[in-house]
GUPA-907972 format. One record per atom (N, C-alpha, C): residue number from 1; y, z, x negated; atom name. Coordinates in nm, 4 decimals, decimal comma. Layout:
BEGIN
+-----+----------+----------+----------+------+
|   n |        v |        w |        u | atom |
+-----+----------+----------+----------+------+
| NUM |        Y |        Z |        X |   CA |
...
+-----+----------+----------+----------+------+
//
This chain:
BEGIN
+-----+----------+----------+----------+------+
|   n |        v |        w |        u | atom |
+-----+----------+----------+----------+------+
|   1 |   8,8518 |  -5,7690 |   5,6674 |    N |
|   1 |   8,7199 |  -5,7914 |   5,7247 |   CA |
|   1 |   8,7307 |  -5,8428 |   5,8683 |    C |
|   2 |   8,8278 |  -5,7922 |   5,9411 |    N |
|   2 |   8,8439 |  -5,8367 |   6,0792 |   CA |
|   2 |   8,8668 |  -5,9876 |   6,0860 |    C |
|   3 |   8,9477 |  -6,0404 |   5,9954 |    N |
|   3 |   8,9730 |  -6,1849 |   5,9938 |   CA |
|   3 |   8,8457 |  -6,2636 |   5,9649 |    C |
|   4 |   8,7635 |  -6,2128 |   5,8730 |    N |
|   4 |   8,6357 |  -6,2783 |   5,8426 |   CA |
|   4 |   8,5480 |  -6,2864 |   5,9668 |    C |
|   5 |   8,5418 |  -6,1764 |   6,0400 |    N |
|   5 |   8,4569 |  -6,1717 |   6,1581 |   CA |
|   5 |   8,5109 |  -6,2603 |   6,2695 |    C |
|   6 |   8,6417 |  -6,2675 |   6,2818 |    N |
|   6 |   8,6993 |  -6,3565 |   6,3823 |   CA |
|   6 |   8,6645 |  -6,5020 |   6,3528 |    C |
|   7 |   8,6557 |  -6,5363 |   6,2250 |    N |
|   7 |   8,6143 |  -6,6714 |   6,1875 |   CA |
|   7 |   8,4679 |  -6,6958 |   6,2234 |    C |
|   8 |   8,3844 |  -6,5928 |   6,2100 |    N |
|   8 |   8,2442 |  -6,6070 |   6,2471 |   CA |
|   8 |   8,2283 |  -6,6339 |   6,3963 |    C |
|   9 |   8,3084 |  -6,5678 |   6,4780 |    N |
|   9 |   8,3004 |  -6,5866 |   6,6227 |   CA |
|   9 |   8,3227 |  -6,7327 |   6,6588 |    C |
|  10 |   8,4097 |  -6,7990 |   6,5846 |    N |
|  10 |   8,4454 |  -6,9372 |   6,6152 |   CA |
|  10 |   8,3478 |  -7,0404 |   6,5598 |    C |
|  11 |   8,2502 |  -6,9981 |   6,4807 |    N |
|  11 |   8,1544 |  -7,0935 |   6,4245 |   CA |
|  11 |   8,0655 |  -7,1507 |   6,5355 |    C |
|  12 |   8,0273 |  -7,2766 |   6,5208 |    N |
|  12 |   7,9363 |  -7,3340 |   6,6201 |   CA |
|  12 |   7,7983 |  -7,2704 |   6,6126 |    C |
|  13 |   7,7231 |  -7,2826 |   6,7188 |    N |
|  13 |   7,5892 |  -7,2265 |   6,7248 |   CA |
|  13 |   7,5041 |  -7,2826 |   6,6104 |    C |
|  14 |   7,4300 |  -7,1945 |   6,5469 |    N |
|  14 |   7,3429 |  -7,2330 |   6,4383 |   CA |
|  14 |   7,4058 |  -7,2228 |   6,3004 |    C |
|  15 |   7,5340 |  -7,1944 |   6,2929 |    N |
|  15 |   7,6043 |  -7,1866 |   6,1646 |   CA |
|  15 |   7,6343 |  -7,0429 |   6,1227 |    C |
|  16 |   7,5948 |  -6,9480 |   6,2032 |    N |
|  16 |   7,6285 |  -6,8080 |   6,1816 |   CA |
|  16 |   7,5424 |  -6,7481 |   6,0701 |    C |
|  17 |   7,6088 |  -6,6887 |   5,9709 |    N |
|  17 |   7,5423 |  -6,6187 |   5,8596 |   CA |
|  17 |   7,6237 |  -6,4933 |   5,8309 |    C |
|  18 |   7,5545 |  -6,3819 |   5,8081 |    N |
|  18 |   7,6214 |  -6,2543 |   5,7852 |   CA |
|  18 |   7,5988 |  -6,2040 |   5,6436 |    C |
|  19 |   7,7023 |  -6,1429 |   5,5867 |    N |
|  19 |   7,6852 |  -6,0683 |   5,4623 |   CA |
|  19 |   7,6476 |  -5,9251 |   5,4994 |    C |
|  20 |   7,5942 |  -5,8522 |   5,4046 |    N |
|  20 |   7,5605 |  -5,7117 |   5,4288 |   CA |
|  20 |   7,6857 |  -5,6303 |   5,4599 |    C |
|  21 |   7,7968 |  -5,6640 |   5,3962 |    N |
|  21 |   7,9231 |  -5,5933 |   5,4204 |   CA |
|  21 |   7,9720 |  -5,6162 |   5,5641 |    C |
|  22 |   7,9553 |  -5,7367 |   5,6137 |    N |
|  22 |   7,9963 |  -5,7658 |   5,7512 |   CA |
|  22 |   7,9115 |  -5,6882 |   5,8506 |    C |
|  23 |   7,7836 |  -5,6805 |   5,8245 |    N |
|  23 |   7,6945 |  -5,6034 |   5,9118 |   CA |
|  23 |   7,7321 |  -5,4561 |   5,9096 |    C |
|  24 |   7,7641 |  -5,4033 |   5,7934 |    N |
|  24 |   7,8042 |  -5,2626 |   5,7860 |   CA |
|  24 |   7,9323 |  -5,2389 |   5,8643 |    C |
|  25 |   8,0272 |  -5,3320 |   5,8564 |    N |
|  25 |   8,1505 |  -5,3202 |   5,9345 |   CA |
|  25 |   8,1176 |  -5,3199 |   6,0840 |    C |
|  26 |   8,0287 |  -5,4078 |   6,1263 |    N |
|  26 |   7,9901 |  -5,4121 |   6,2679 |   CA |
|  26 |   7,9286 |  -5,2797 |   6,3107 |    C |
|  27 |   7,8392 |  -5,2277 |   6,2297 |    N |
|  27 |   7,7754 |  -5,0997 |   6,2615 |   CA |
|  27 |   7,8772 |  -4,9866 |   6,2665 |    C |
|  28 |   7,9709 |  -4,9866 |   6,1735 |    N |
|  28 |   8,0720 |  -4,8810 |   6,1680 |   CA |
|  28 |   8,1692 |  -4,8873 |   6,2846 |    C |
|  29 |   8,1773 |  -5,0014 |   6,3510 |    N |
|  29 |   8,2776 |  -5,0202 |   6,4563 |   CA |
|  29 |   8,2193 |  -5,0411 |   6,5947 |    C |
|  30 |   8,0938 |  -5,0049 |   6,6148 |    N |
|  30 |   8,0316 |  -5,0188 |   6,7466 |   CA |
|  30 |   8,1093 |  -4,9408 |   6,8528 |    C |
|  31 |   8,1582 |  -4,8256 |   6,8196 |    N |
|  31 |   8,2308 |  -4,7432 |   6,9154 |   CA |
|  31 |   8,3810 |  -4,7489 |   6,8992 |    C |
|  32 |   8,4312 |  -4,8505 |   6,8325 |    N |
|  32 |   8,5751 |  -4,8613 |   6,8077 |   CA |
|  32 |   8,6517 |  -4,8589 |   6,9394 |    C |
|  33 |   8,7614 |  -4,7845 |   6,9429 |    N |
|  33 |   8,8413 |  -4,7746 |   7,0653 |   CA |
|  33 |   8,9229 |  -4,9003 |   7,0930 |    C |
|  34 |   8,9411 |  -4,9833 |   6,9921 |    N |
|  34 |   9,0131 |  -5,1088 |   7,0104 |   CA |
|  34 |   8,9186 |  -5,2080 |   7,0773 |    C |
|  35 |   8,9475 |  -5,2487 |   7,2016 |    N |
|  35 |   8,8542 |  -5,3366 |   7,2732 |   CA |
|  35 |   8,8356 |  -5,4731 |   7,2078 |    C |
|  36 |   8,9362 |  -5,5211 |   7,1361 |    N |
|  36 |   8,9211 |  -5,6505 |   7,0696 |   CA |
|  36 |   8,8146 |  -5,6410 |   6,9606 |    C |
|  37 |   8,8220 |  -5,5369 |   6,8794 |    N |
|  37 |   8,7235 |  -5,5196 |   6,7725 |   CA |
|  37 |   8,5857 |  -5,4922 |   6,8315 |    C |
|  38 |   8,5792 |  -5,3984 |   6,9246 |    N |
|  38 |   8,4510 |  -5,3563 |   6,9820 |   CA |
|  38 |   8,3839 |  -5,4686 |   7,0618 |    C |
|  39 |   8,4564 |  -5,5273 |   7,1558 |    N |
|  39 |   8,3964 |  -5,6232 |   7,2484 |   CA |
|  39 |   8,3935 |  -5,7653 |   7,1931 |    C |
|  40 |   8,5075 |  -5,8109 |   7,1421 |    N |
|  40 |   8,5183 |  -5,9507 |   7,0991 |   CA |
|  40 |   8,4563 |  -5,9773 |   6,9635 |    C |
|  41 |   8,4479 |  -5,8749 |   6,8806 |    N |
|  41 |   8,3882 |  -5,8953 |   6,7486 |   CA |
|  41 |   8,2492 |  -5,8318 |   6,7401 |    C |
|  42 |   8,2425 |  -5,6998 |   6,7516 |    N |
|  42 |   8,1166 |  -5,6288 |   6,7285 |   CA |
|  42 |   8,0092 |  -5,6716 |   6,8283 |    C |
|  43 |   8,0343 |  -5,6530 |   6,9560 |    N |
|  43 |   7,9318 |  -5,6846 |   7,0560 |   CA |
|  43 |   7,8999 |  -5,8333 |   7,0574 |    C |
|  44 |   8,0036 |  -5,9162 |   7,0491 |    N |
|  44 |   7,9822 |  -6,0607 |   7,0515 |   CA |
|  44 |   7,8985 |  -6,1063 |   6,9317 |    C |
|  45 |   7,9317 |  -6,0571 |   6,8136 |    N |
|  45 |   7,8594 |  -6,1014 |   6,6944 |   CA |
|  45 |   7,7169 |  -6,0466 |   6,6883 |    C |
|  46 |   7,6959 |  -5,9242 |   6,7342 |    N |
|  46 |   7,5584 |  -5,8746 |   6,7398 |   CA |
|  46 |   7,4769 |  -5,9584 |   6,8390 |    C |
|  47 |   7,5326 |  -5,9864 |   6,9542 |    N |
|  47 |   7,4605 |  -6,0670 |   7,0536 |   CA |
|  47 |   7,4289 |  -6,2061 |   6,9995 |    C |
|  48 |   7,5279 |  -6,2702 |   6,9426 |    N |
|  48 |   7,5049 |  -6,4033 |   6,8862 |   CA |
|  48 |   7,4083 |  -6,3977 |   6,7686 |    C |
|  49 |   7,4251 |  -6,2977 |   6,6837 |    N |
|  49 |   7,3385 |  -6,2858 |   6,5673 |   CA |
|  49 |   7,1922 |  -6,2762 |   6,6052 |    C |
|  50 |   7,1623 |  -6,1960 |   6,7078 |    N |
|  50 |   7,0231 |  -6,1832 |   6,7508 |   CA |
|  50 |   6,9767 |  -6,3059 |   6,8284 |    C |
|  51 |   7,0586 |  -6,3591 |   6,9142 |    N |
|  51 |   7,0155 |  -6,4749 |   6,9935 |   CA |
|  51 |   6,9994 |  -6,6006 |   6,9092 |    C |
|  52 |   7,0753 |  -6,6112 |   6,7998 |    N |
|  52 |   7,0664 |  -6,7283 |   6,7127 |   CA |
|  52 |   6,9793 |  -6,7033 |   6,5894 |    C |
|  53 |   6,9132 |  -6,5875 |   6,5843 |    N |
|  53 |   6,8302 |  -6,5522 |   6,4683 |   CA |
|  53 |   6,9074 |  -6,5664 |   6,3374 |    C |
|  54 |   7,0305 |  -6,5171 |   6,3379 |    N |
|  54 |   7,1192 |  -6,5318 |   6,2222 |   CA |
|  54 |   7,1039 |  -6,4196 |   6,1197 |    C |
|  55 |   7,0349 |  -6,3126 |   6,1570 |    N |
|  55 |   7,0171 |  -6,2014 |   6,0648 |   CA |
|  55 |   6,8929 |  -6,2222 |   5,9806 |    C |
|  56 |   6,9025 |  -6,1868 |   5,8527 |    N |
|  56 |   6,7848 |  -6,1846 |   5,7658 |   CA |
|  56 |   6,7007 |  -6,0640 |   5,8044 |    C |
|  57 |   6,5733 |  -6,0674 |   5,7723 |    N |
|  57 |   6,4831 |  -5,9582 |   5,8097 |   CA |
|  57 |   6,5314 |  -5,8239 |   5,7560 |    C |
|  58 |   6,5781 |  -5,8211 |   5,6337 |    N |
|  58 |   6,6272 |  -5,6948 |   5,5749 |   CA |
|  58 |   6,7511 |  -5,6457 |   5,6508 |    C |
|  59 |   6,8365 |  -5,7365 |   5,6957 |    N |
|  59 |   6,9549 |  -5,6977 |   5,7725 |   CA |
|  59 |   6,9155 |  -5,6409 |   5,9083 |    C |
|  60 |   6,8154 |  -5,6987 |   5,9696 |    N |
|  60 |   6,7655 |  -5,6451 |   6,0975 |   CA |
|  60 |   6,7148 |  -5,5032 |   6,0775 |    C |
|  61 |   6,6449 |  -5,4809 |   5,9683 |    N |
|  61 |   6,5934 |  -5,3467 |   5,9408 |   CA |
|  61 |   6,7064 |  -5,2469 |   5,9205 |    C |
|  62 |   6,8141 |  -5,2885 |   5,8544 |    N |
|  62 |   6,9307 |  -5,2013 |   5,8358 |   CA |
|  62 |   6,9913 |  -5,1655 |   5,9712 |    C |
|  63 |   7,0022 |  -5,2631 |   6,0592 |    N |
|  63 |   7,0582 |  -5,2402 |   6,1927 |   CA |
|  63 |   6,9703 |  -5,1423 |   6,2699 |    C |
|  64 |   6,8408 |  -5,1653 |   6,2697 |    N |
|  64 |   6,7478 |  -5,0769 |   6,3407 |   CA |
|  64 |   6,7527 |  -4,9360 |   6,2827 |    C |
|  65 |   6,7484 |  -4,9256 |   6,1506 |    N |
|  65 |   6,7545 |  -4,7938 |   6,0863 |   CA |
|  65 |   6,8825 |  -4,7200 |   6,1220 |    C |
|  66 |   6,9920 |  -4,7927 |   6,1292 |    N |
|  66 |   7,1196 |  -4,7309 |   6,1648 |   CA |
|  66 |   7,1146 |  -4,6727 |   6,3054 |    C |
|  67 |   7,0555 |  -4,7462 |   6,3985 |    N |
|  67 |   7,0443 |  -4,6952 |   6,5353 |   CA |
|  67 |   6,9508 |  -4,5748 |   6,5431 |    C |
|  68 |   6,8442 |  -4,5776 |   6,4679 |    N |
|  68 |   6,7506 |  -4,4650 |   6,4680 |   CA |
|  68 |   6,8176 |  -4,3406 |   6,4101 |    C |
|  69 |   6,8915 |  -4,3571 |   6,3005 |    N |
|  69 |   6,9589 |  -4,2436 |   6,2370 |   CA |
|  69 |   7,0717 |  -4,1894 |   6,3239 |    C |
|  70 |   7,1318 |  -4,2745 |   6,4029 |    N |
|  70 |   7,2425 |  -4,2341 |   6,4895 |   CA |
|  70 |   7,1971 |  -4,2359 |   6,6348 |    C |
|  71 |   7,0897 |  -4,1676 |   6,6613 |    N |
|  71 |   7,0277 |  -4,1691 |   6,7940 |   CA |
|  71 |   7,1276 |  -4,1339 |   6,9046 |    C |
|  72 |   7,2186 |  -4,0432 |   6,8785 |    N |
|  72 |   7,3181 |  -4,0065 |   6,9790 |   CA |
|  72 |   7,4056 |  -4,1244 |   7,0171 |    C |
|  73 |   7,4428 |  -4,2064 |   6,9201 |    N |
|  73 |   7,5236 |  -4,3251 |   6,9485 |   CA |
|  73 |   7,4450 |  -4,4248 |   7,0311 |    C |
|  74 |   7,3185 |  -4,4445 |   6,9979 |    N |
|  74 |   7,2354 |  -4,5372 |   7,0737 |   CA |
|  74 |   7,2205 |  -4,4902 |   7,2176 |    C |
|  75 |   7,1928 |  -4,3626 |   7,2388 |    N |
|  75 |   7,1821 |  -4,3091 |   7,3743 |   CA |
|  75 |   7,3120 |  -4,3288 |   7,4509 |    C |
|  76 |   7,4240 |  -4,3053 |   7,3853 |    N |
|  76 |   7,5538 |  -4,3213 |   7,4501 |   CA |
|  76 |   7,5756 |  -4,4667 |   7,4922 |    C |
|  77 |   7,5412 |  -4,5609 |   7,4044 |    N |
|  77 |   7,5588 |  -4,7019 |   7,4372 |   CA |
|  77 |   7,4694 |  -4,7442 |   7,5529 |    C |
|  78 |   7,3472 |  -4,6967 |   7,5531 |    N |
|  78 |   7,2530 |  -4,7325 |   7,6594 |   CA |
|  78 |   7,2966 |  -4,6725 |   7,7923 |    C |
|  79 |   7,3439 |  -4,5500 |   7,7910 |    N |
|  79 |   7,3783 |  -4,4796 |   7,9136 |   CA |
|  79 |   7,5218 |  -4,4979 |   7,9574 |    C |
|  80 |   7,6002 |  -4,5684 |   7,8787 |    N |
|  80 |   7,7415 |  -4,5863 |   7,9093 |   CA |
|  80 |   7,7569 |  -4,6671 |   8,0376 |    C |
|  81 |   7,8384 |  -4,6192 |   8,1257 |    N |
|  81 |   7,8637 |  -4,6897 |   8,2520 |   CA |
|  81 |   7,9938 |  -4,7642 |   8,2396 |    C |
|  82 |   7,9836 |  -4,8916 |   8,2068 |    N |
|  82 |   8,1035 |  -4,9714 |   8,1849 |   CA |
|  82 |   8,1360 |  -5,0616 |   8,3030 |    C |
|  83 |   8,0446 |  -5,0751 |   8,3978 |    N |
|  83 |   8,0695 |  -5,1625 |   8,5118 |   CA |
|  83 |   8,1587 |  -5,0893 |   8,6109 |    C |
|  84 |   8,2606 |  -5,1566 |   8,6666 |    N |
|  84 |   8,3577 |  -5,0898 |   8,7524 |   CA |
|  84 |   8,3005 |  -5,0380 |   8,8830 |    C |
|  85 |   8,1845 |  -5,0871 |   8,9268 |    N |
|  85 |   8,1316 |  -5,0433 |   9,0539 |   CA |
|  85 |   8,0353 |  -4,9264 |   9,0415 |    C |
|  86 |   8,0168 |  -4,8710 |   8,9217 |    N |
|  86 |   7,9325 |  -4,7527 |   8,9053 |   CA |
|  86 |   8,0120 |  -4,6295 |   8,9371 |    C |
+-----+----------+----------+----------+------+
//
C-alpha cells in the first residue's frame, strides 16, 4: 500500500483519485511514528485530496466519521506543538 500511495503523491494536480482501501490506510496511519509515512504520505495526500477535491462525497463522510469516533486523536492533532519555536 505504501508504494501505491507514493505513486499518488507524484501524480500531477487534478489526476488524484483514491480507493476506499487507500483512505483507510491513510486514516490508520495518521499517527504513524515513521515520518515518511506520516508526513510525506498521509498528511500530504490528505491535504492534496481536499485541496484538489479528489475525495468522493462518501469518502469524505468516512474521513469525518473517523475523526468524530476518534475524538482523542483529533484533539491531539489539533493541539500538537510541532513547530520548533513553541
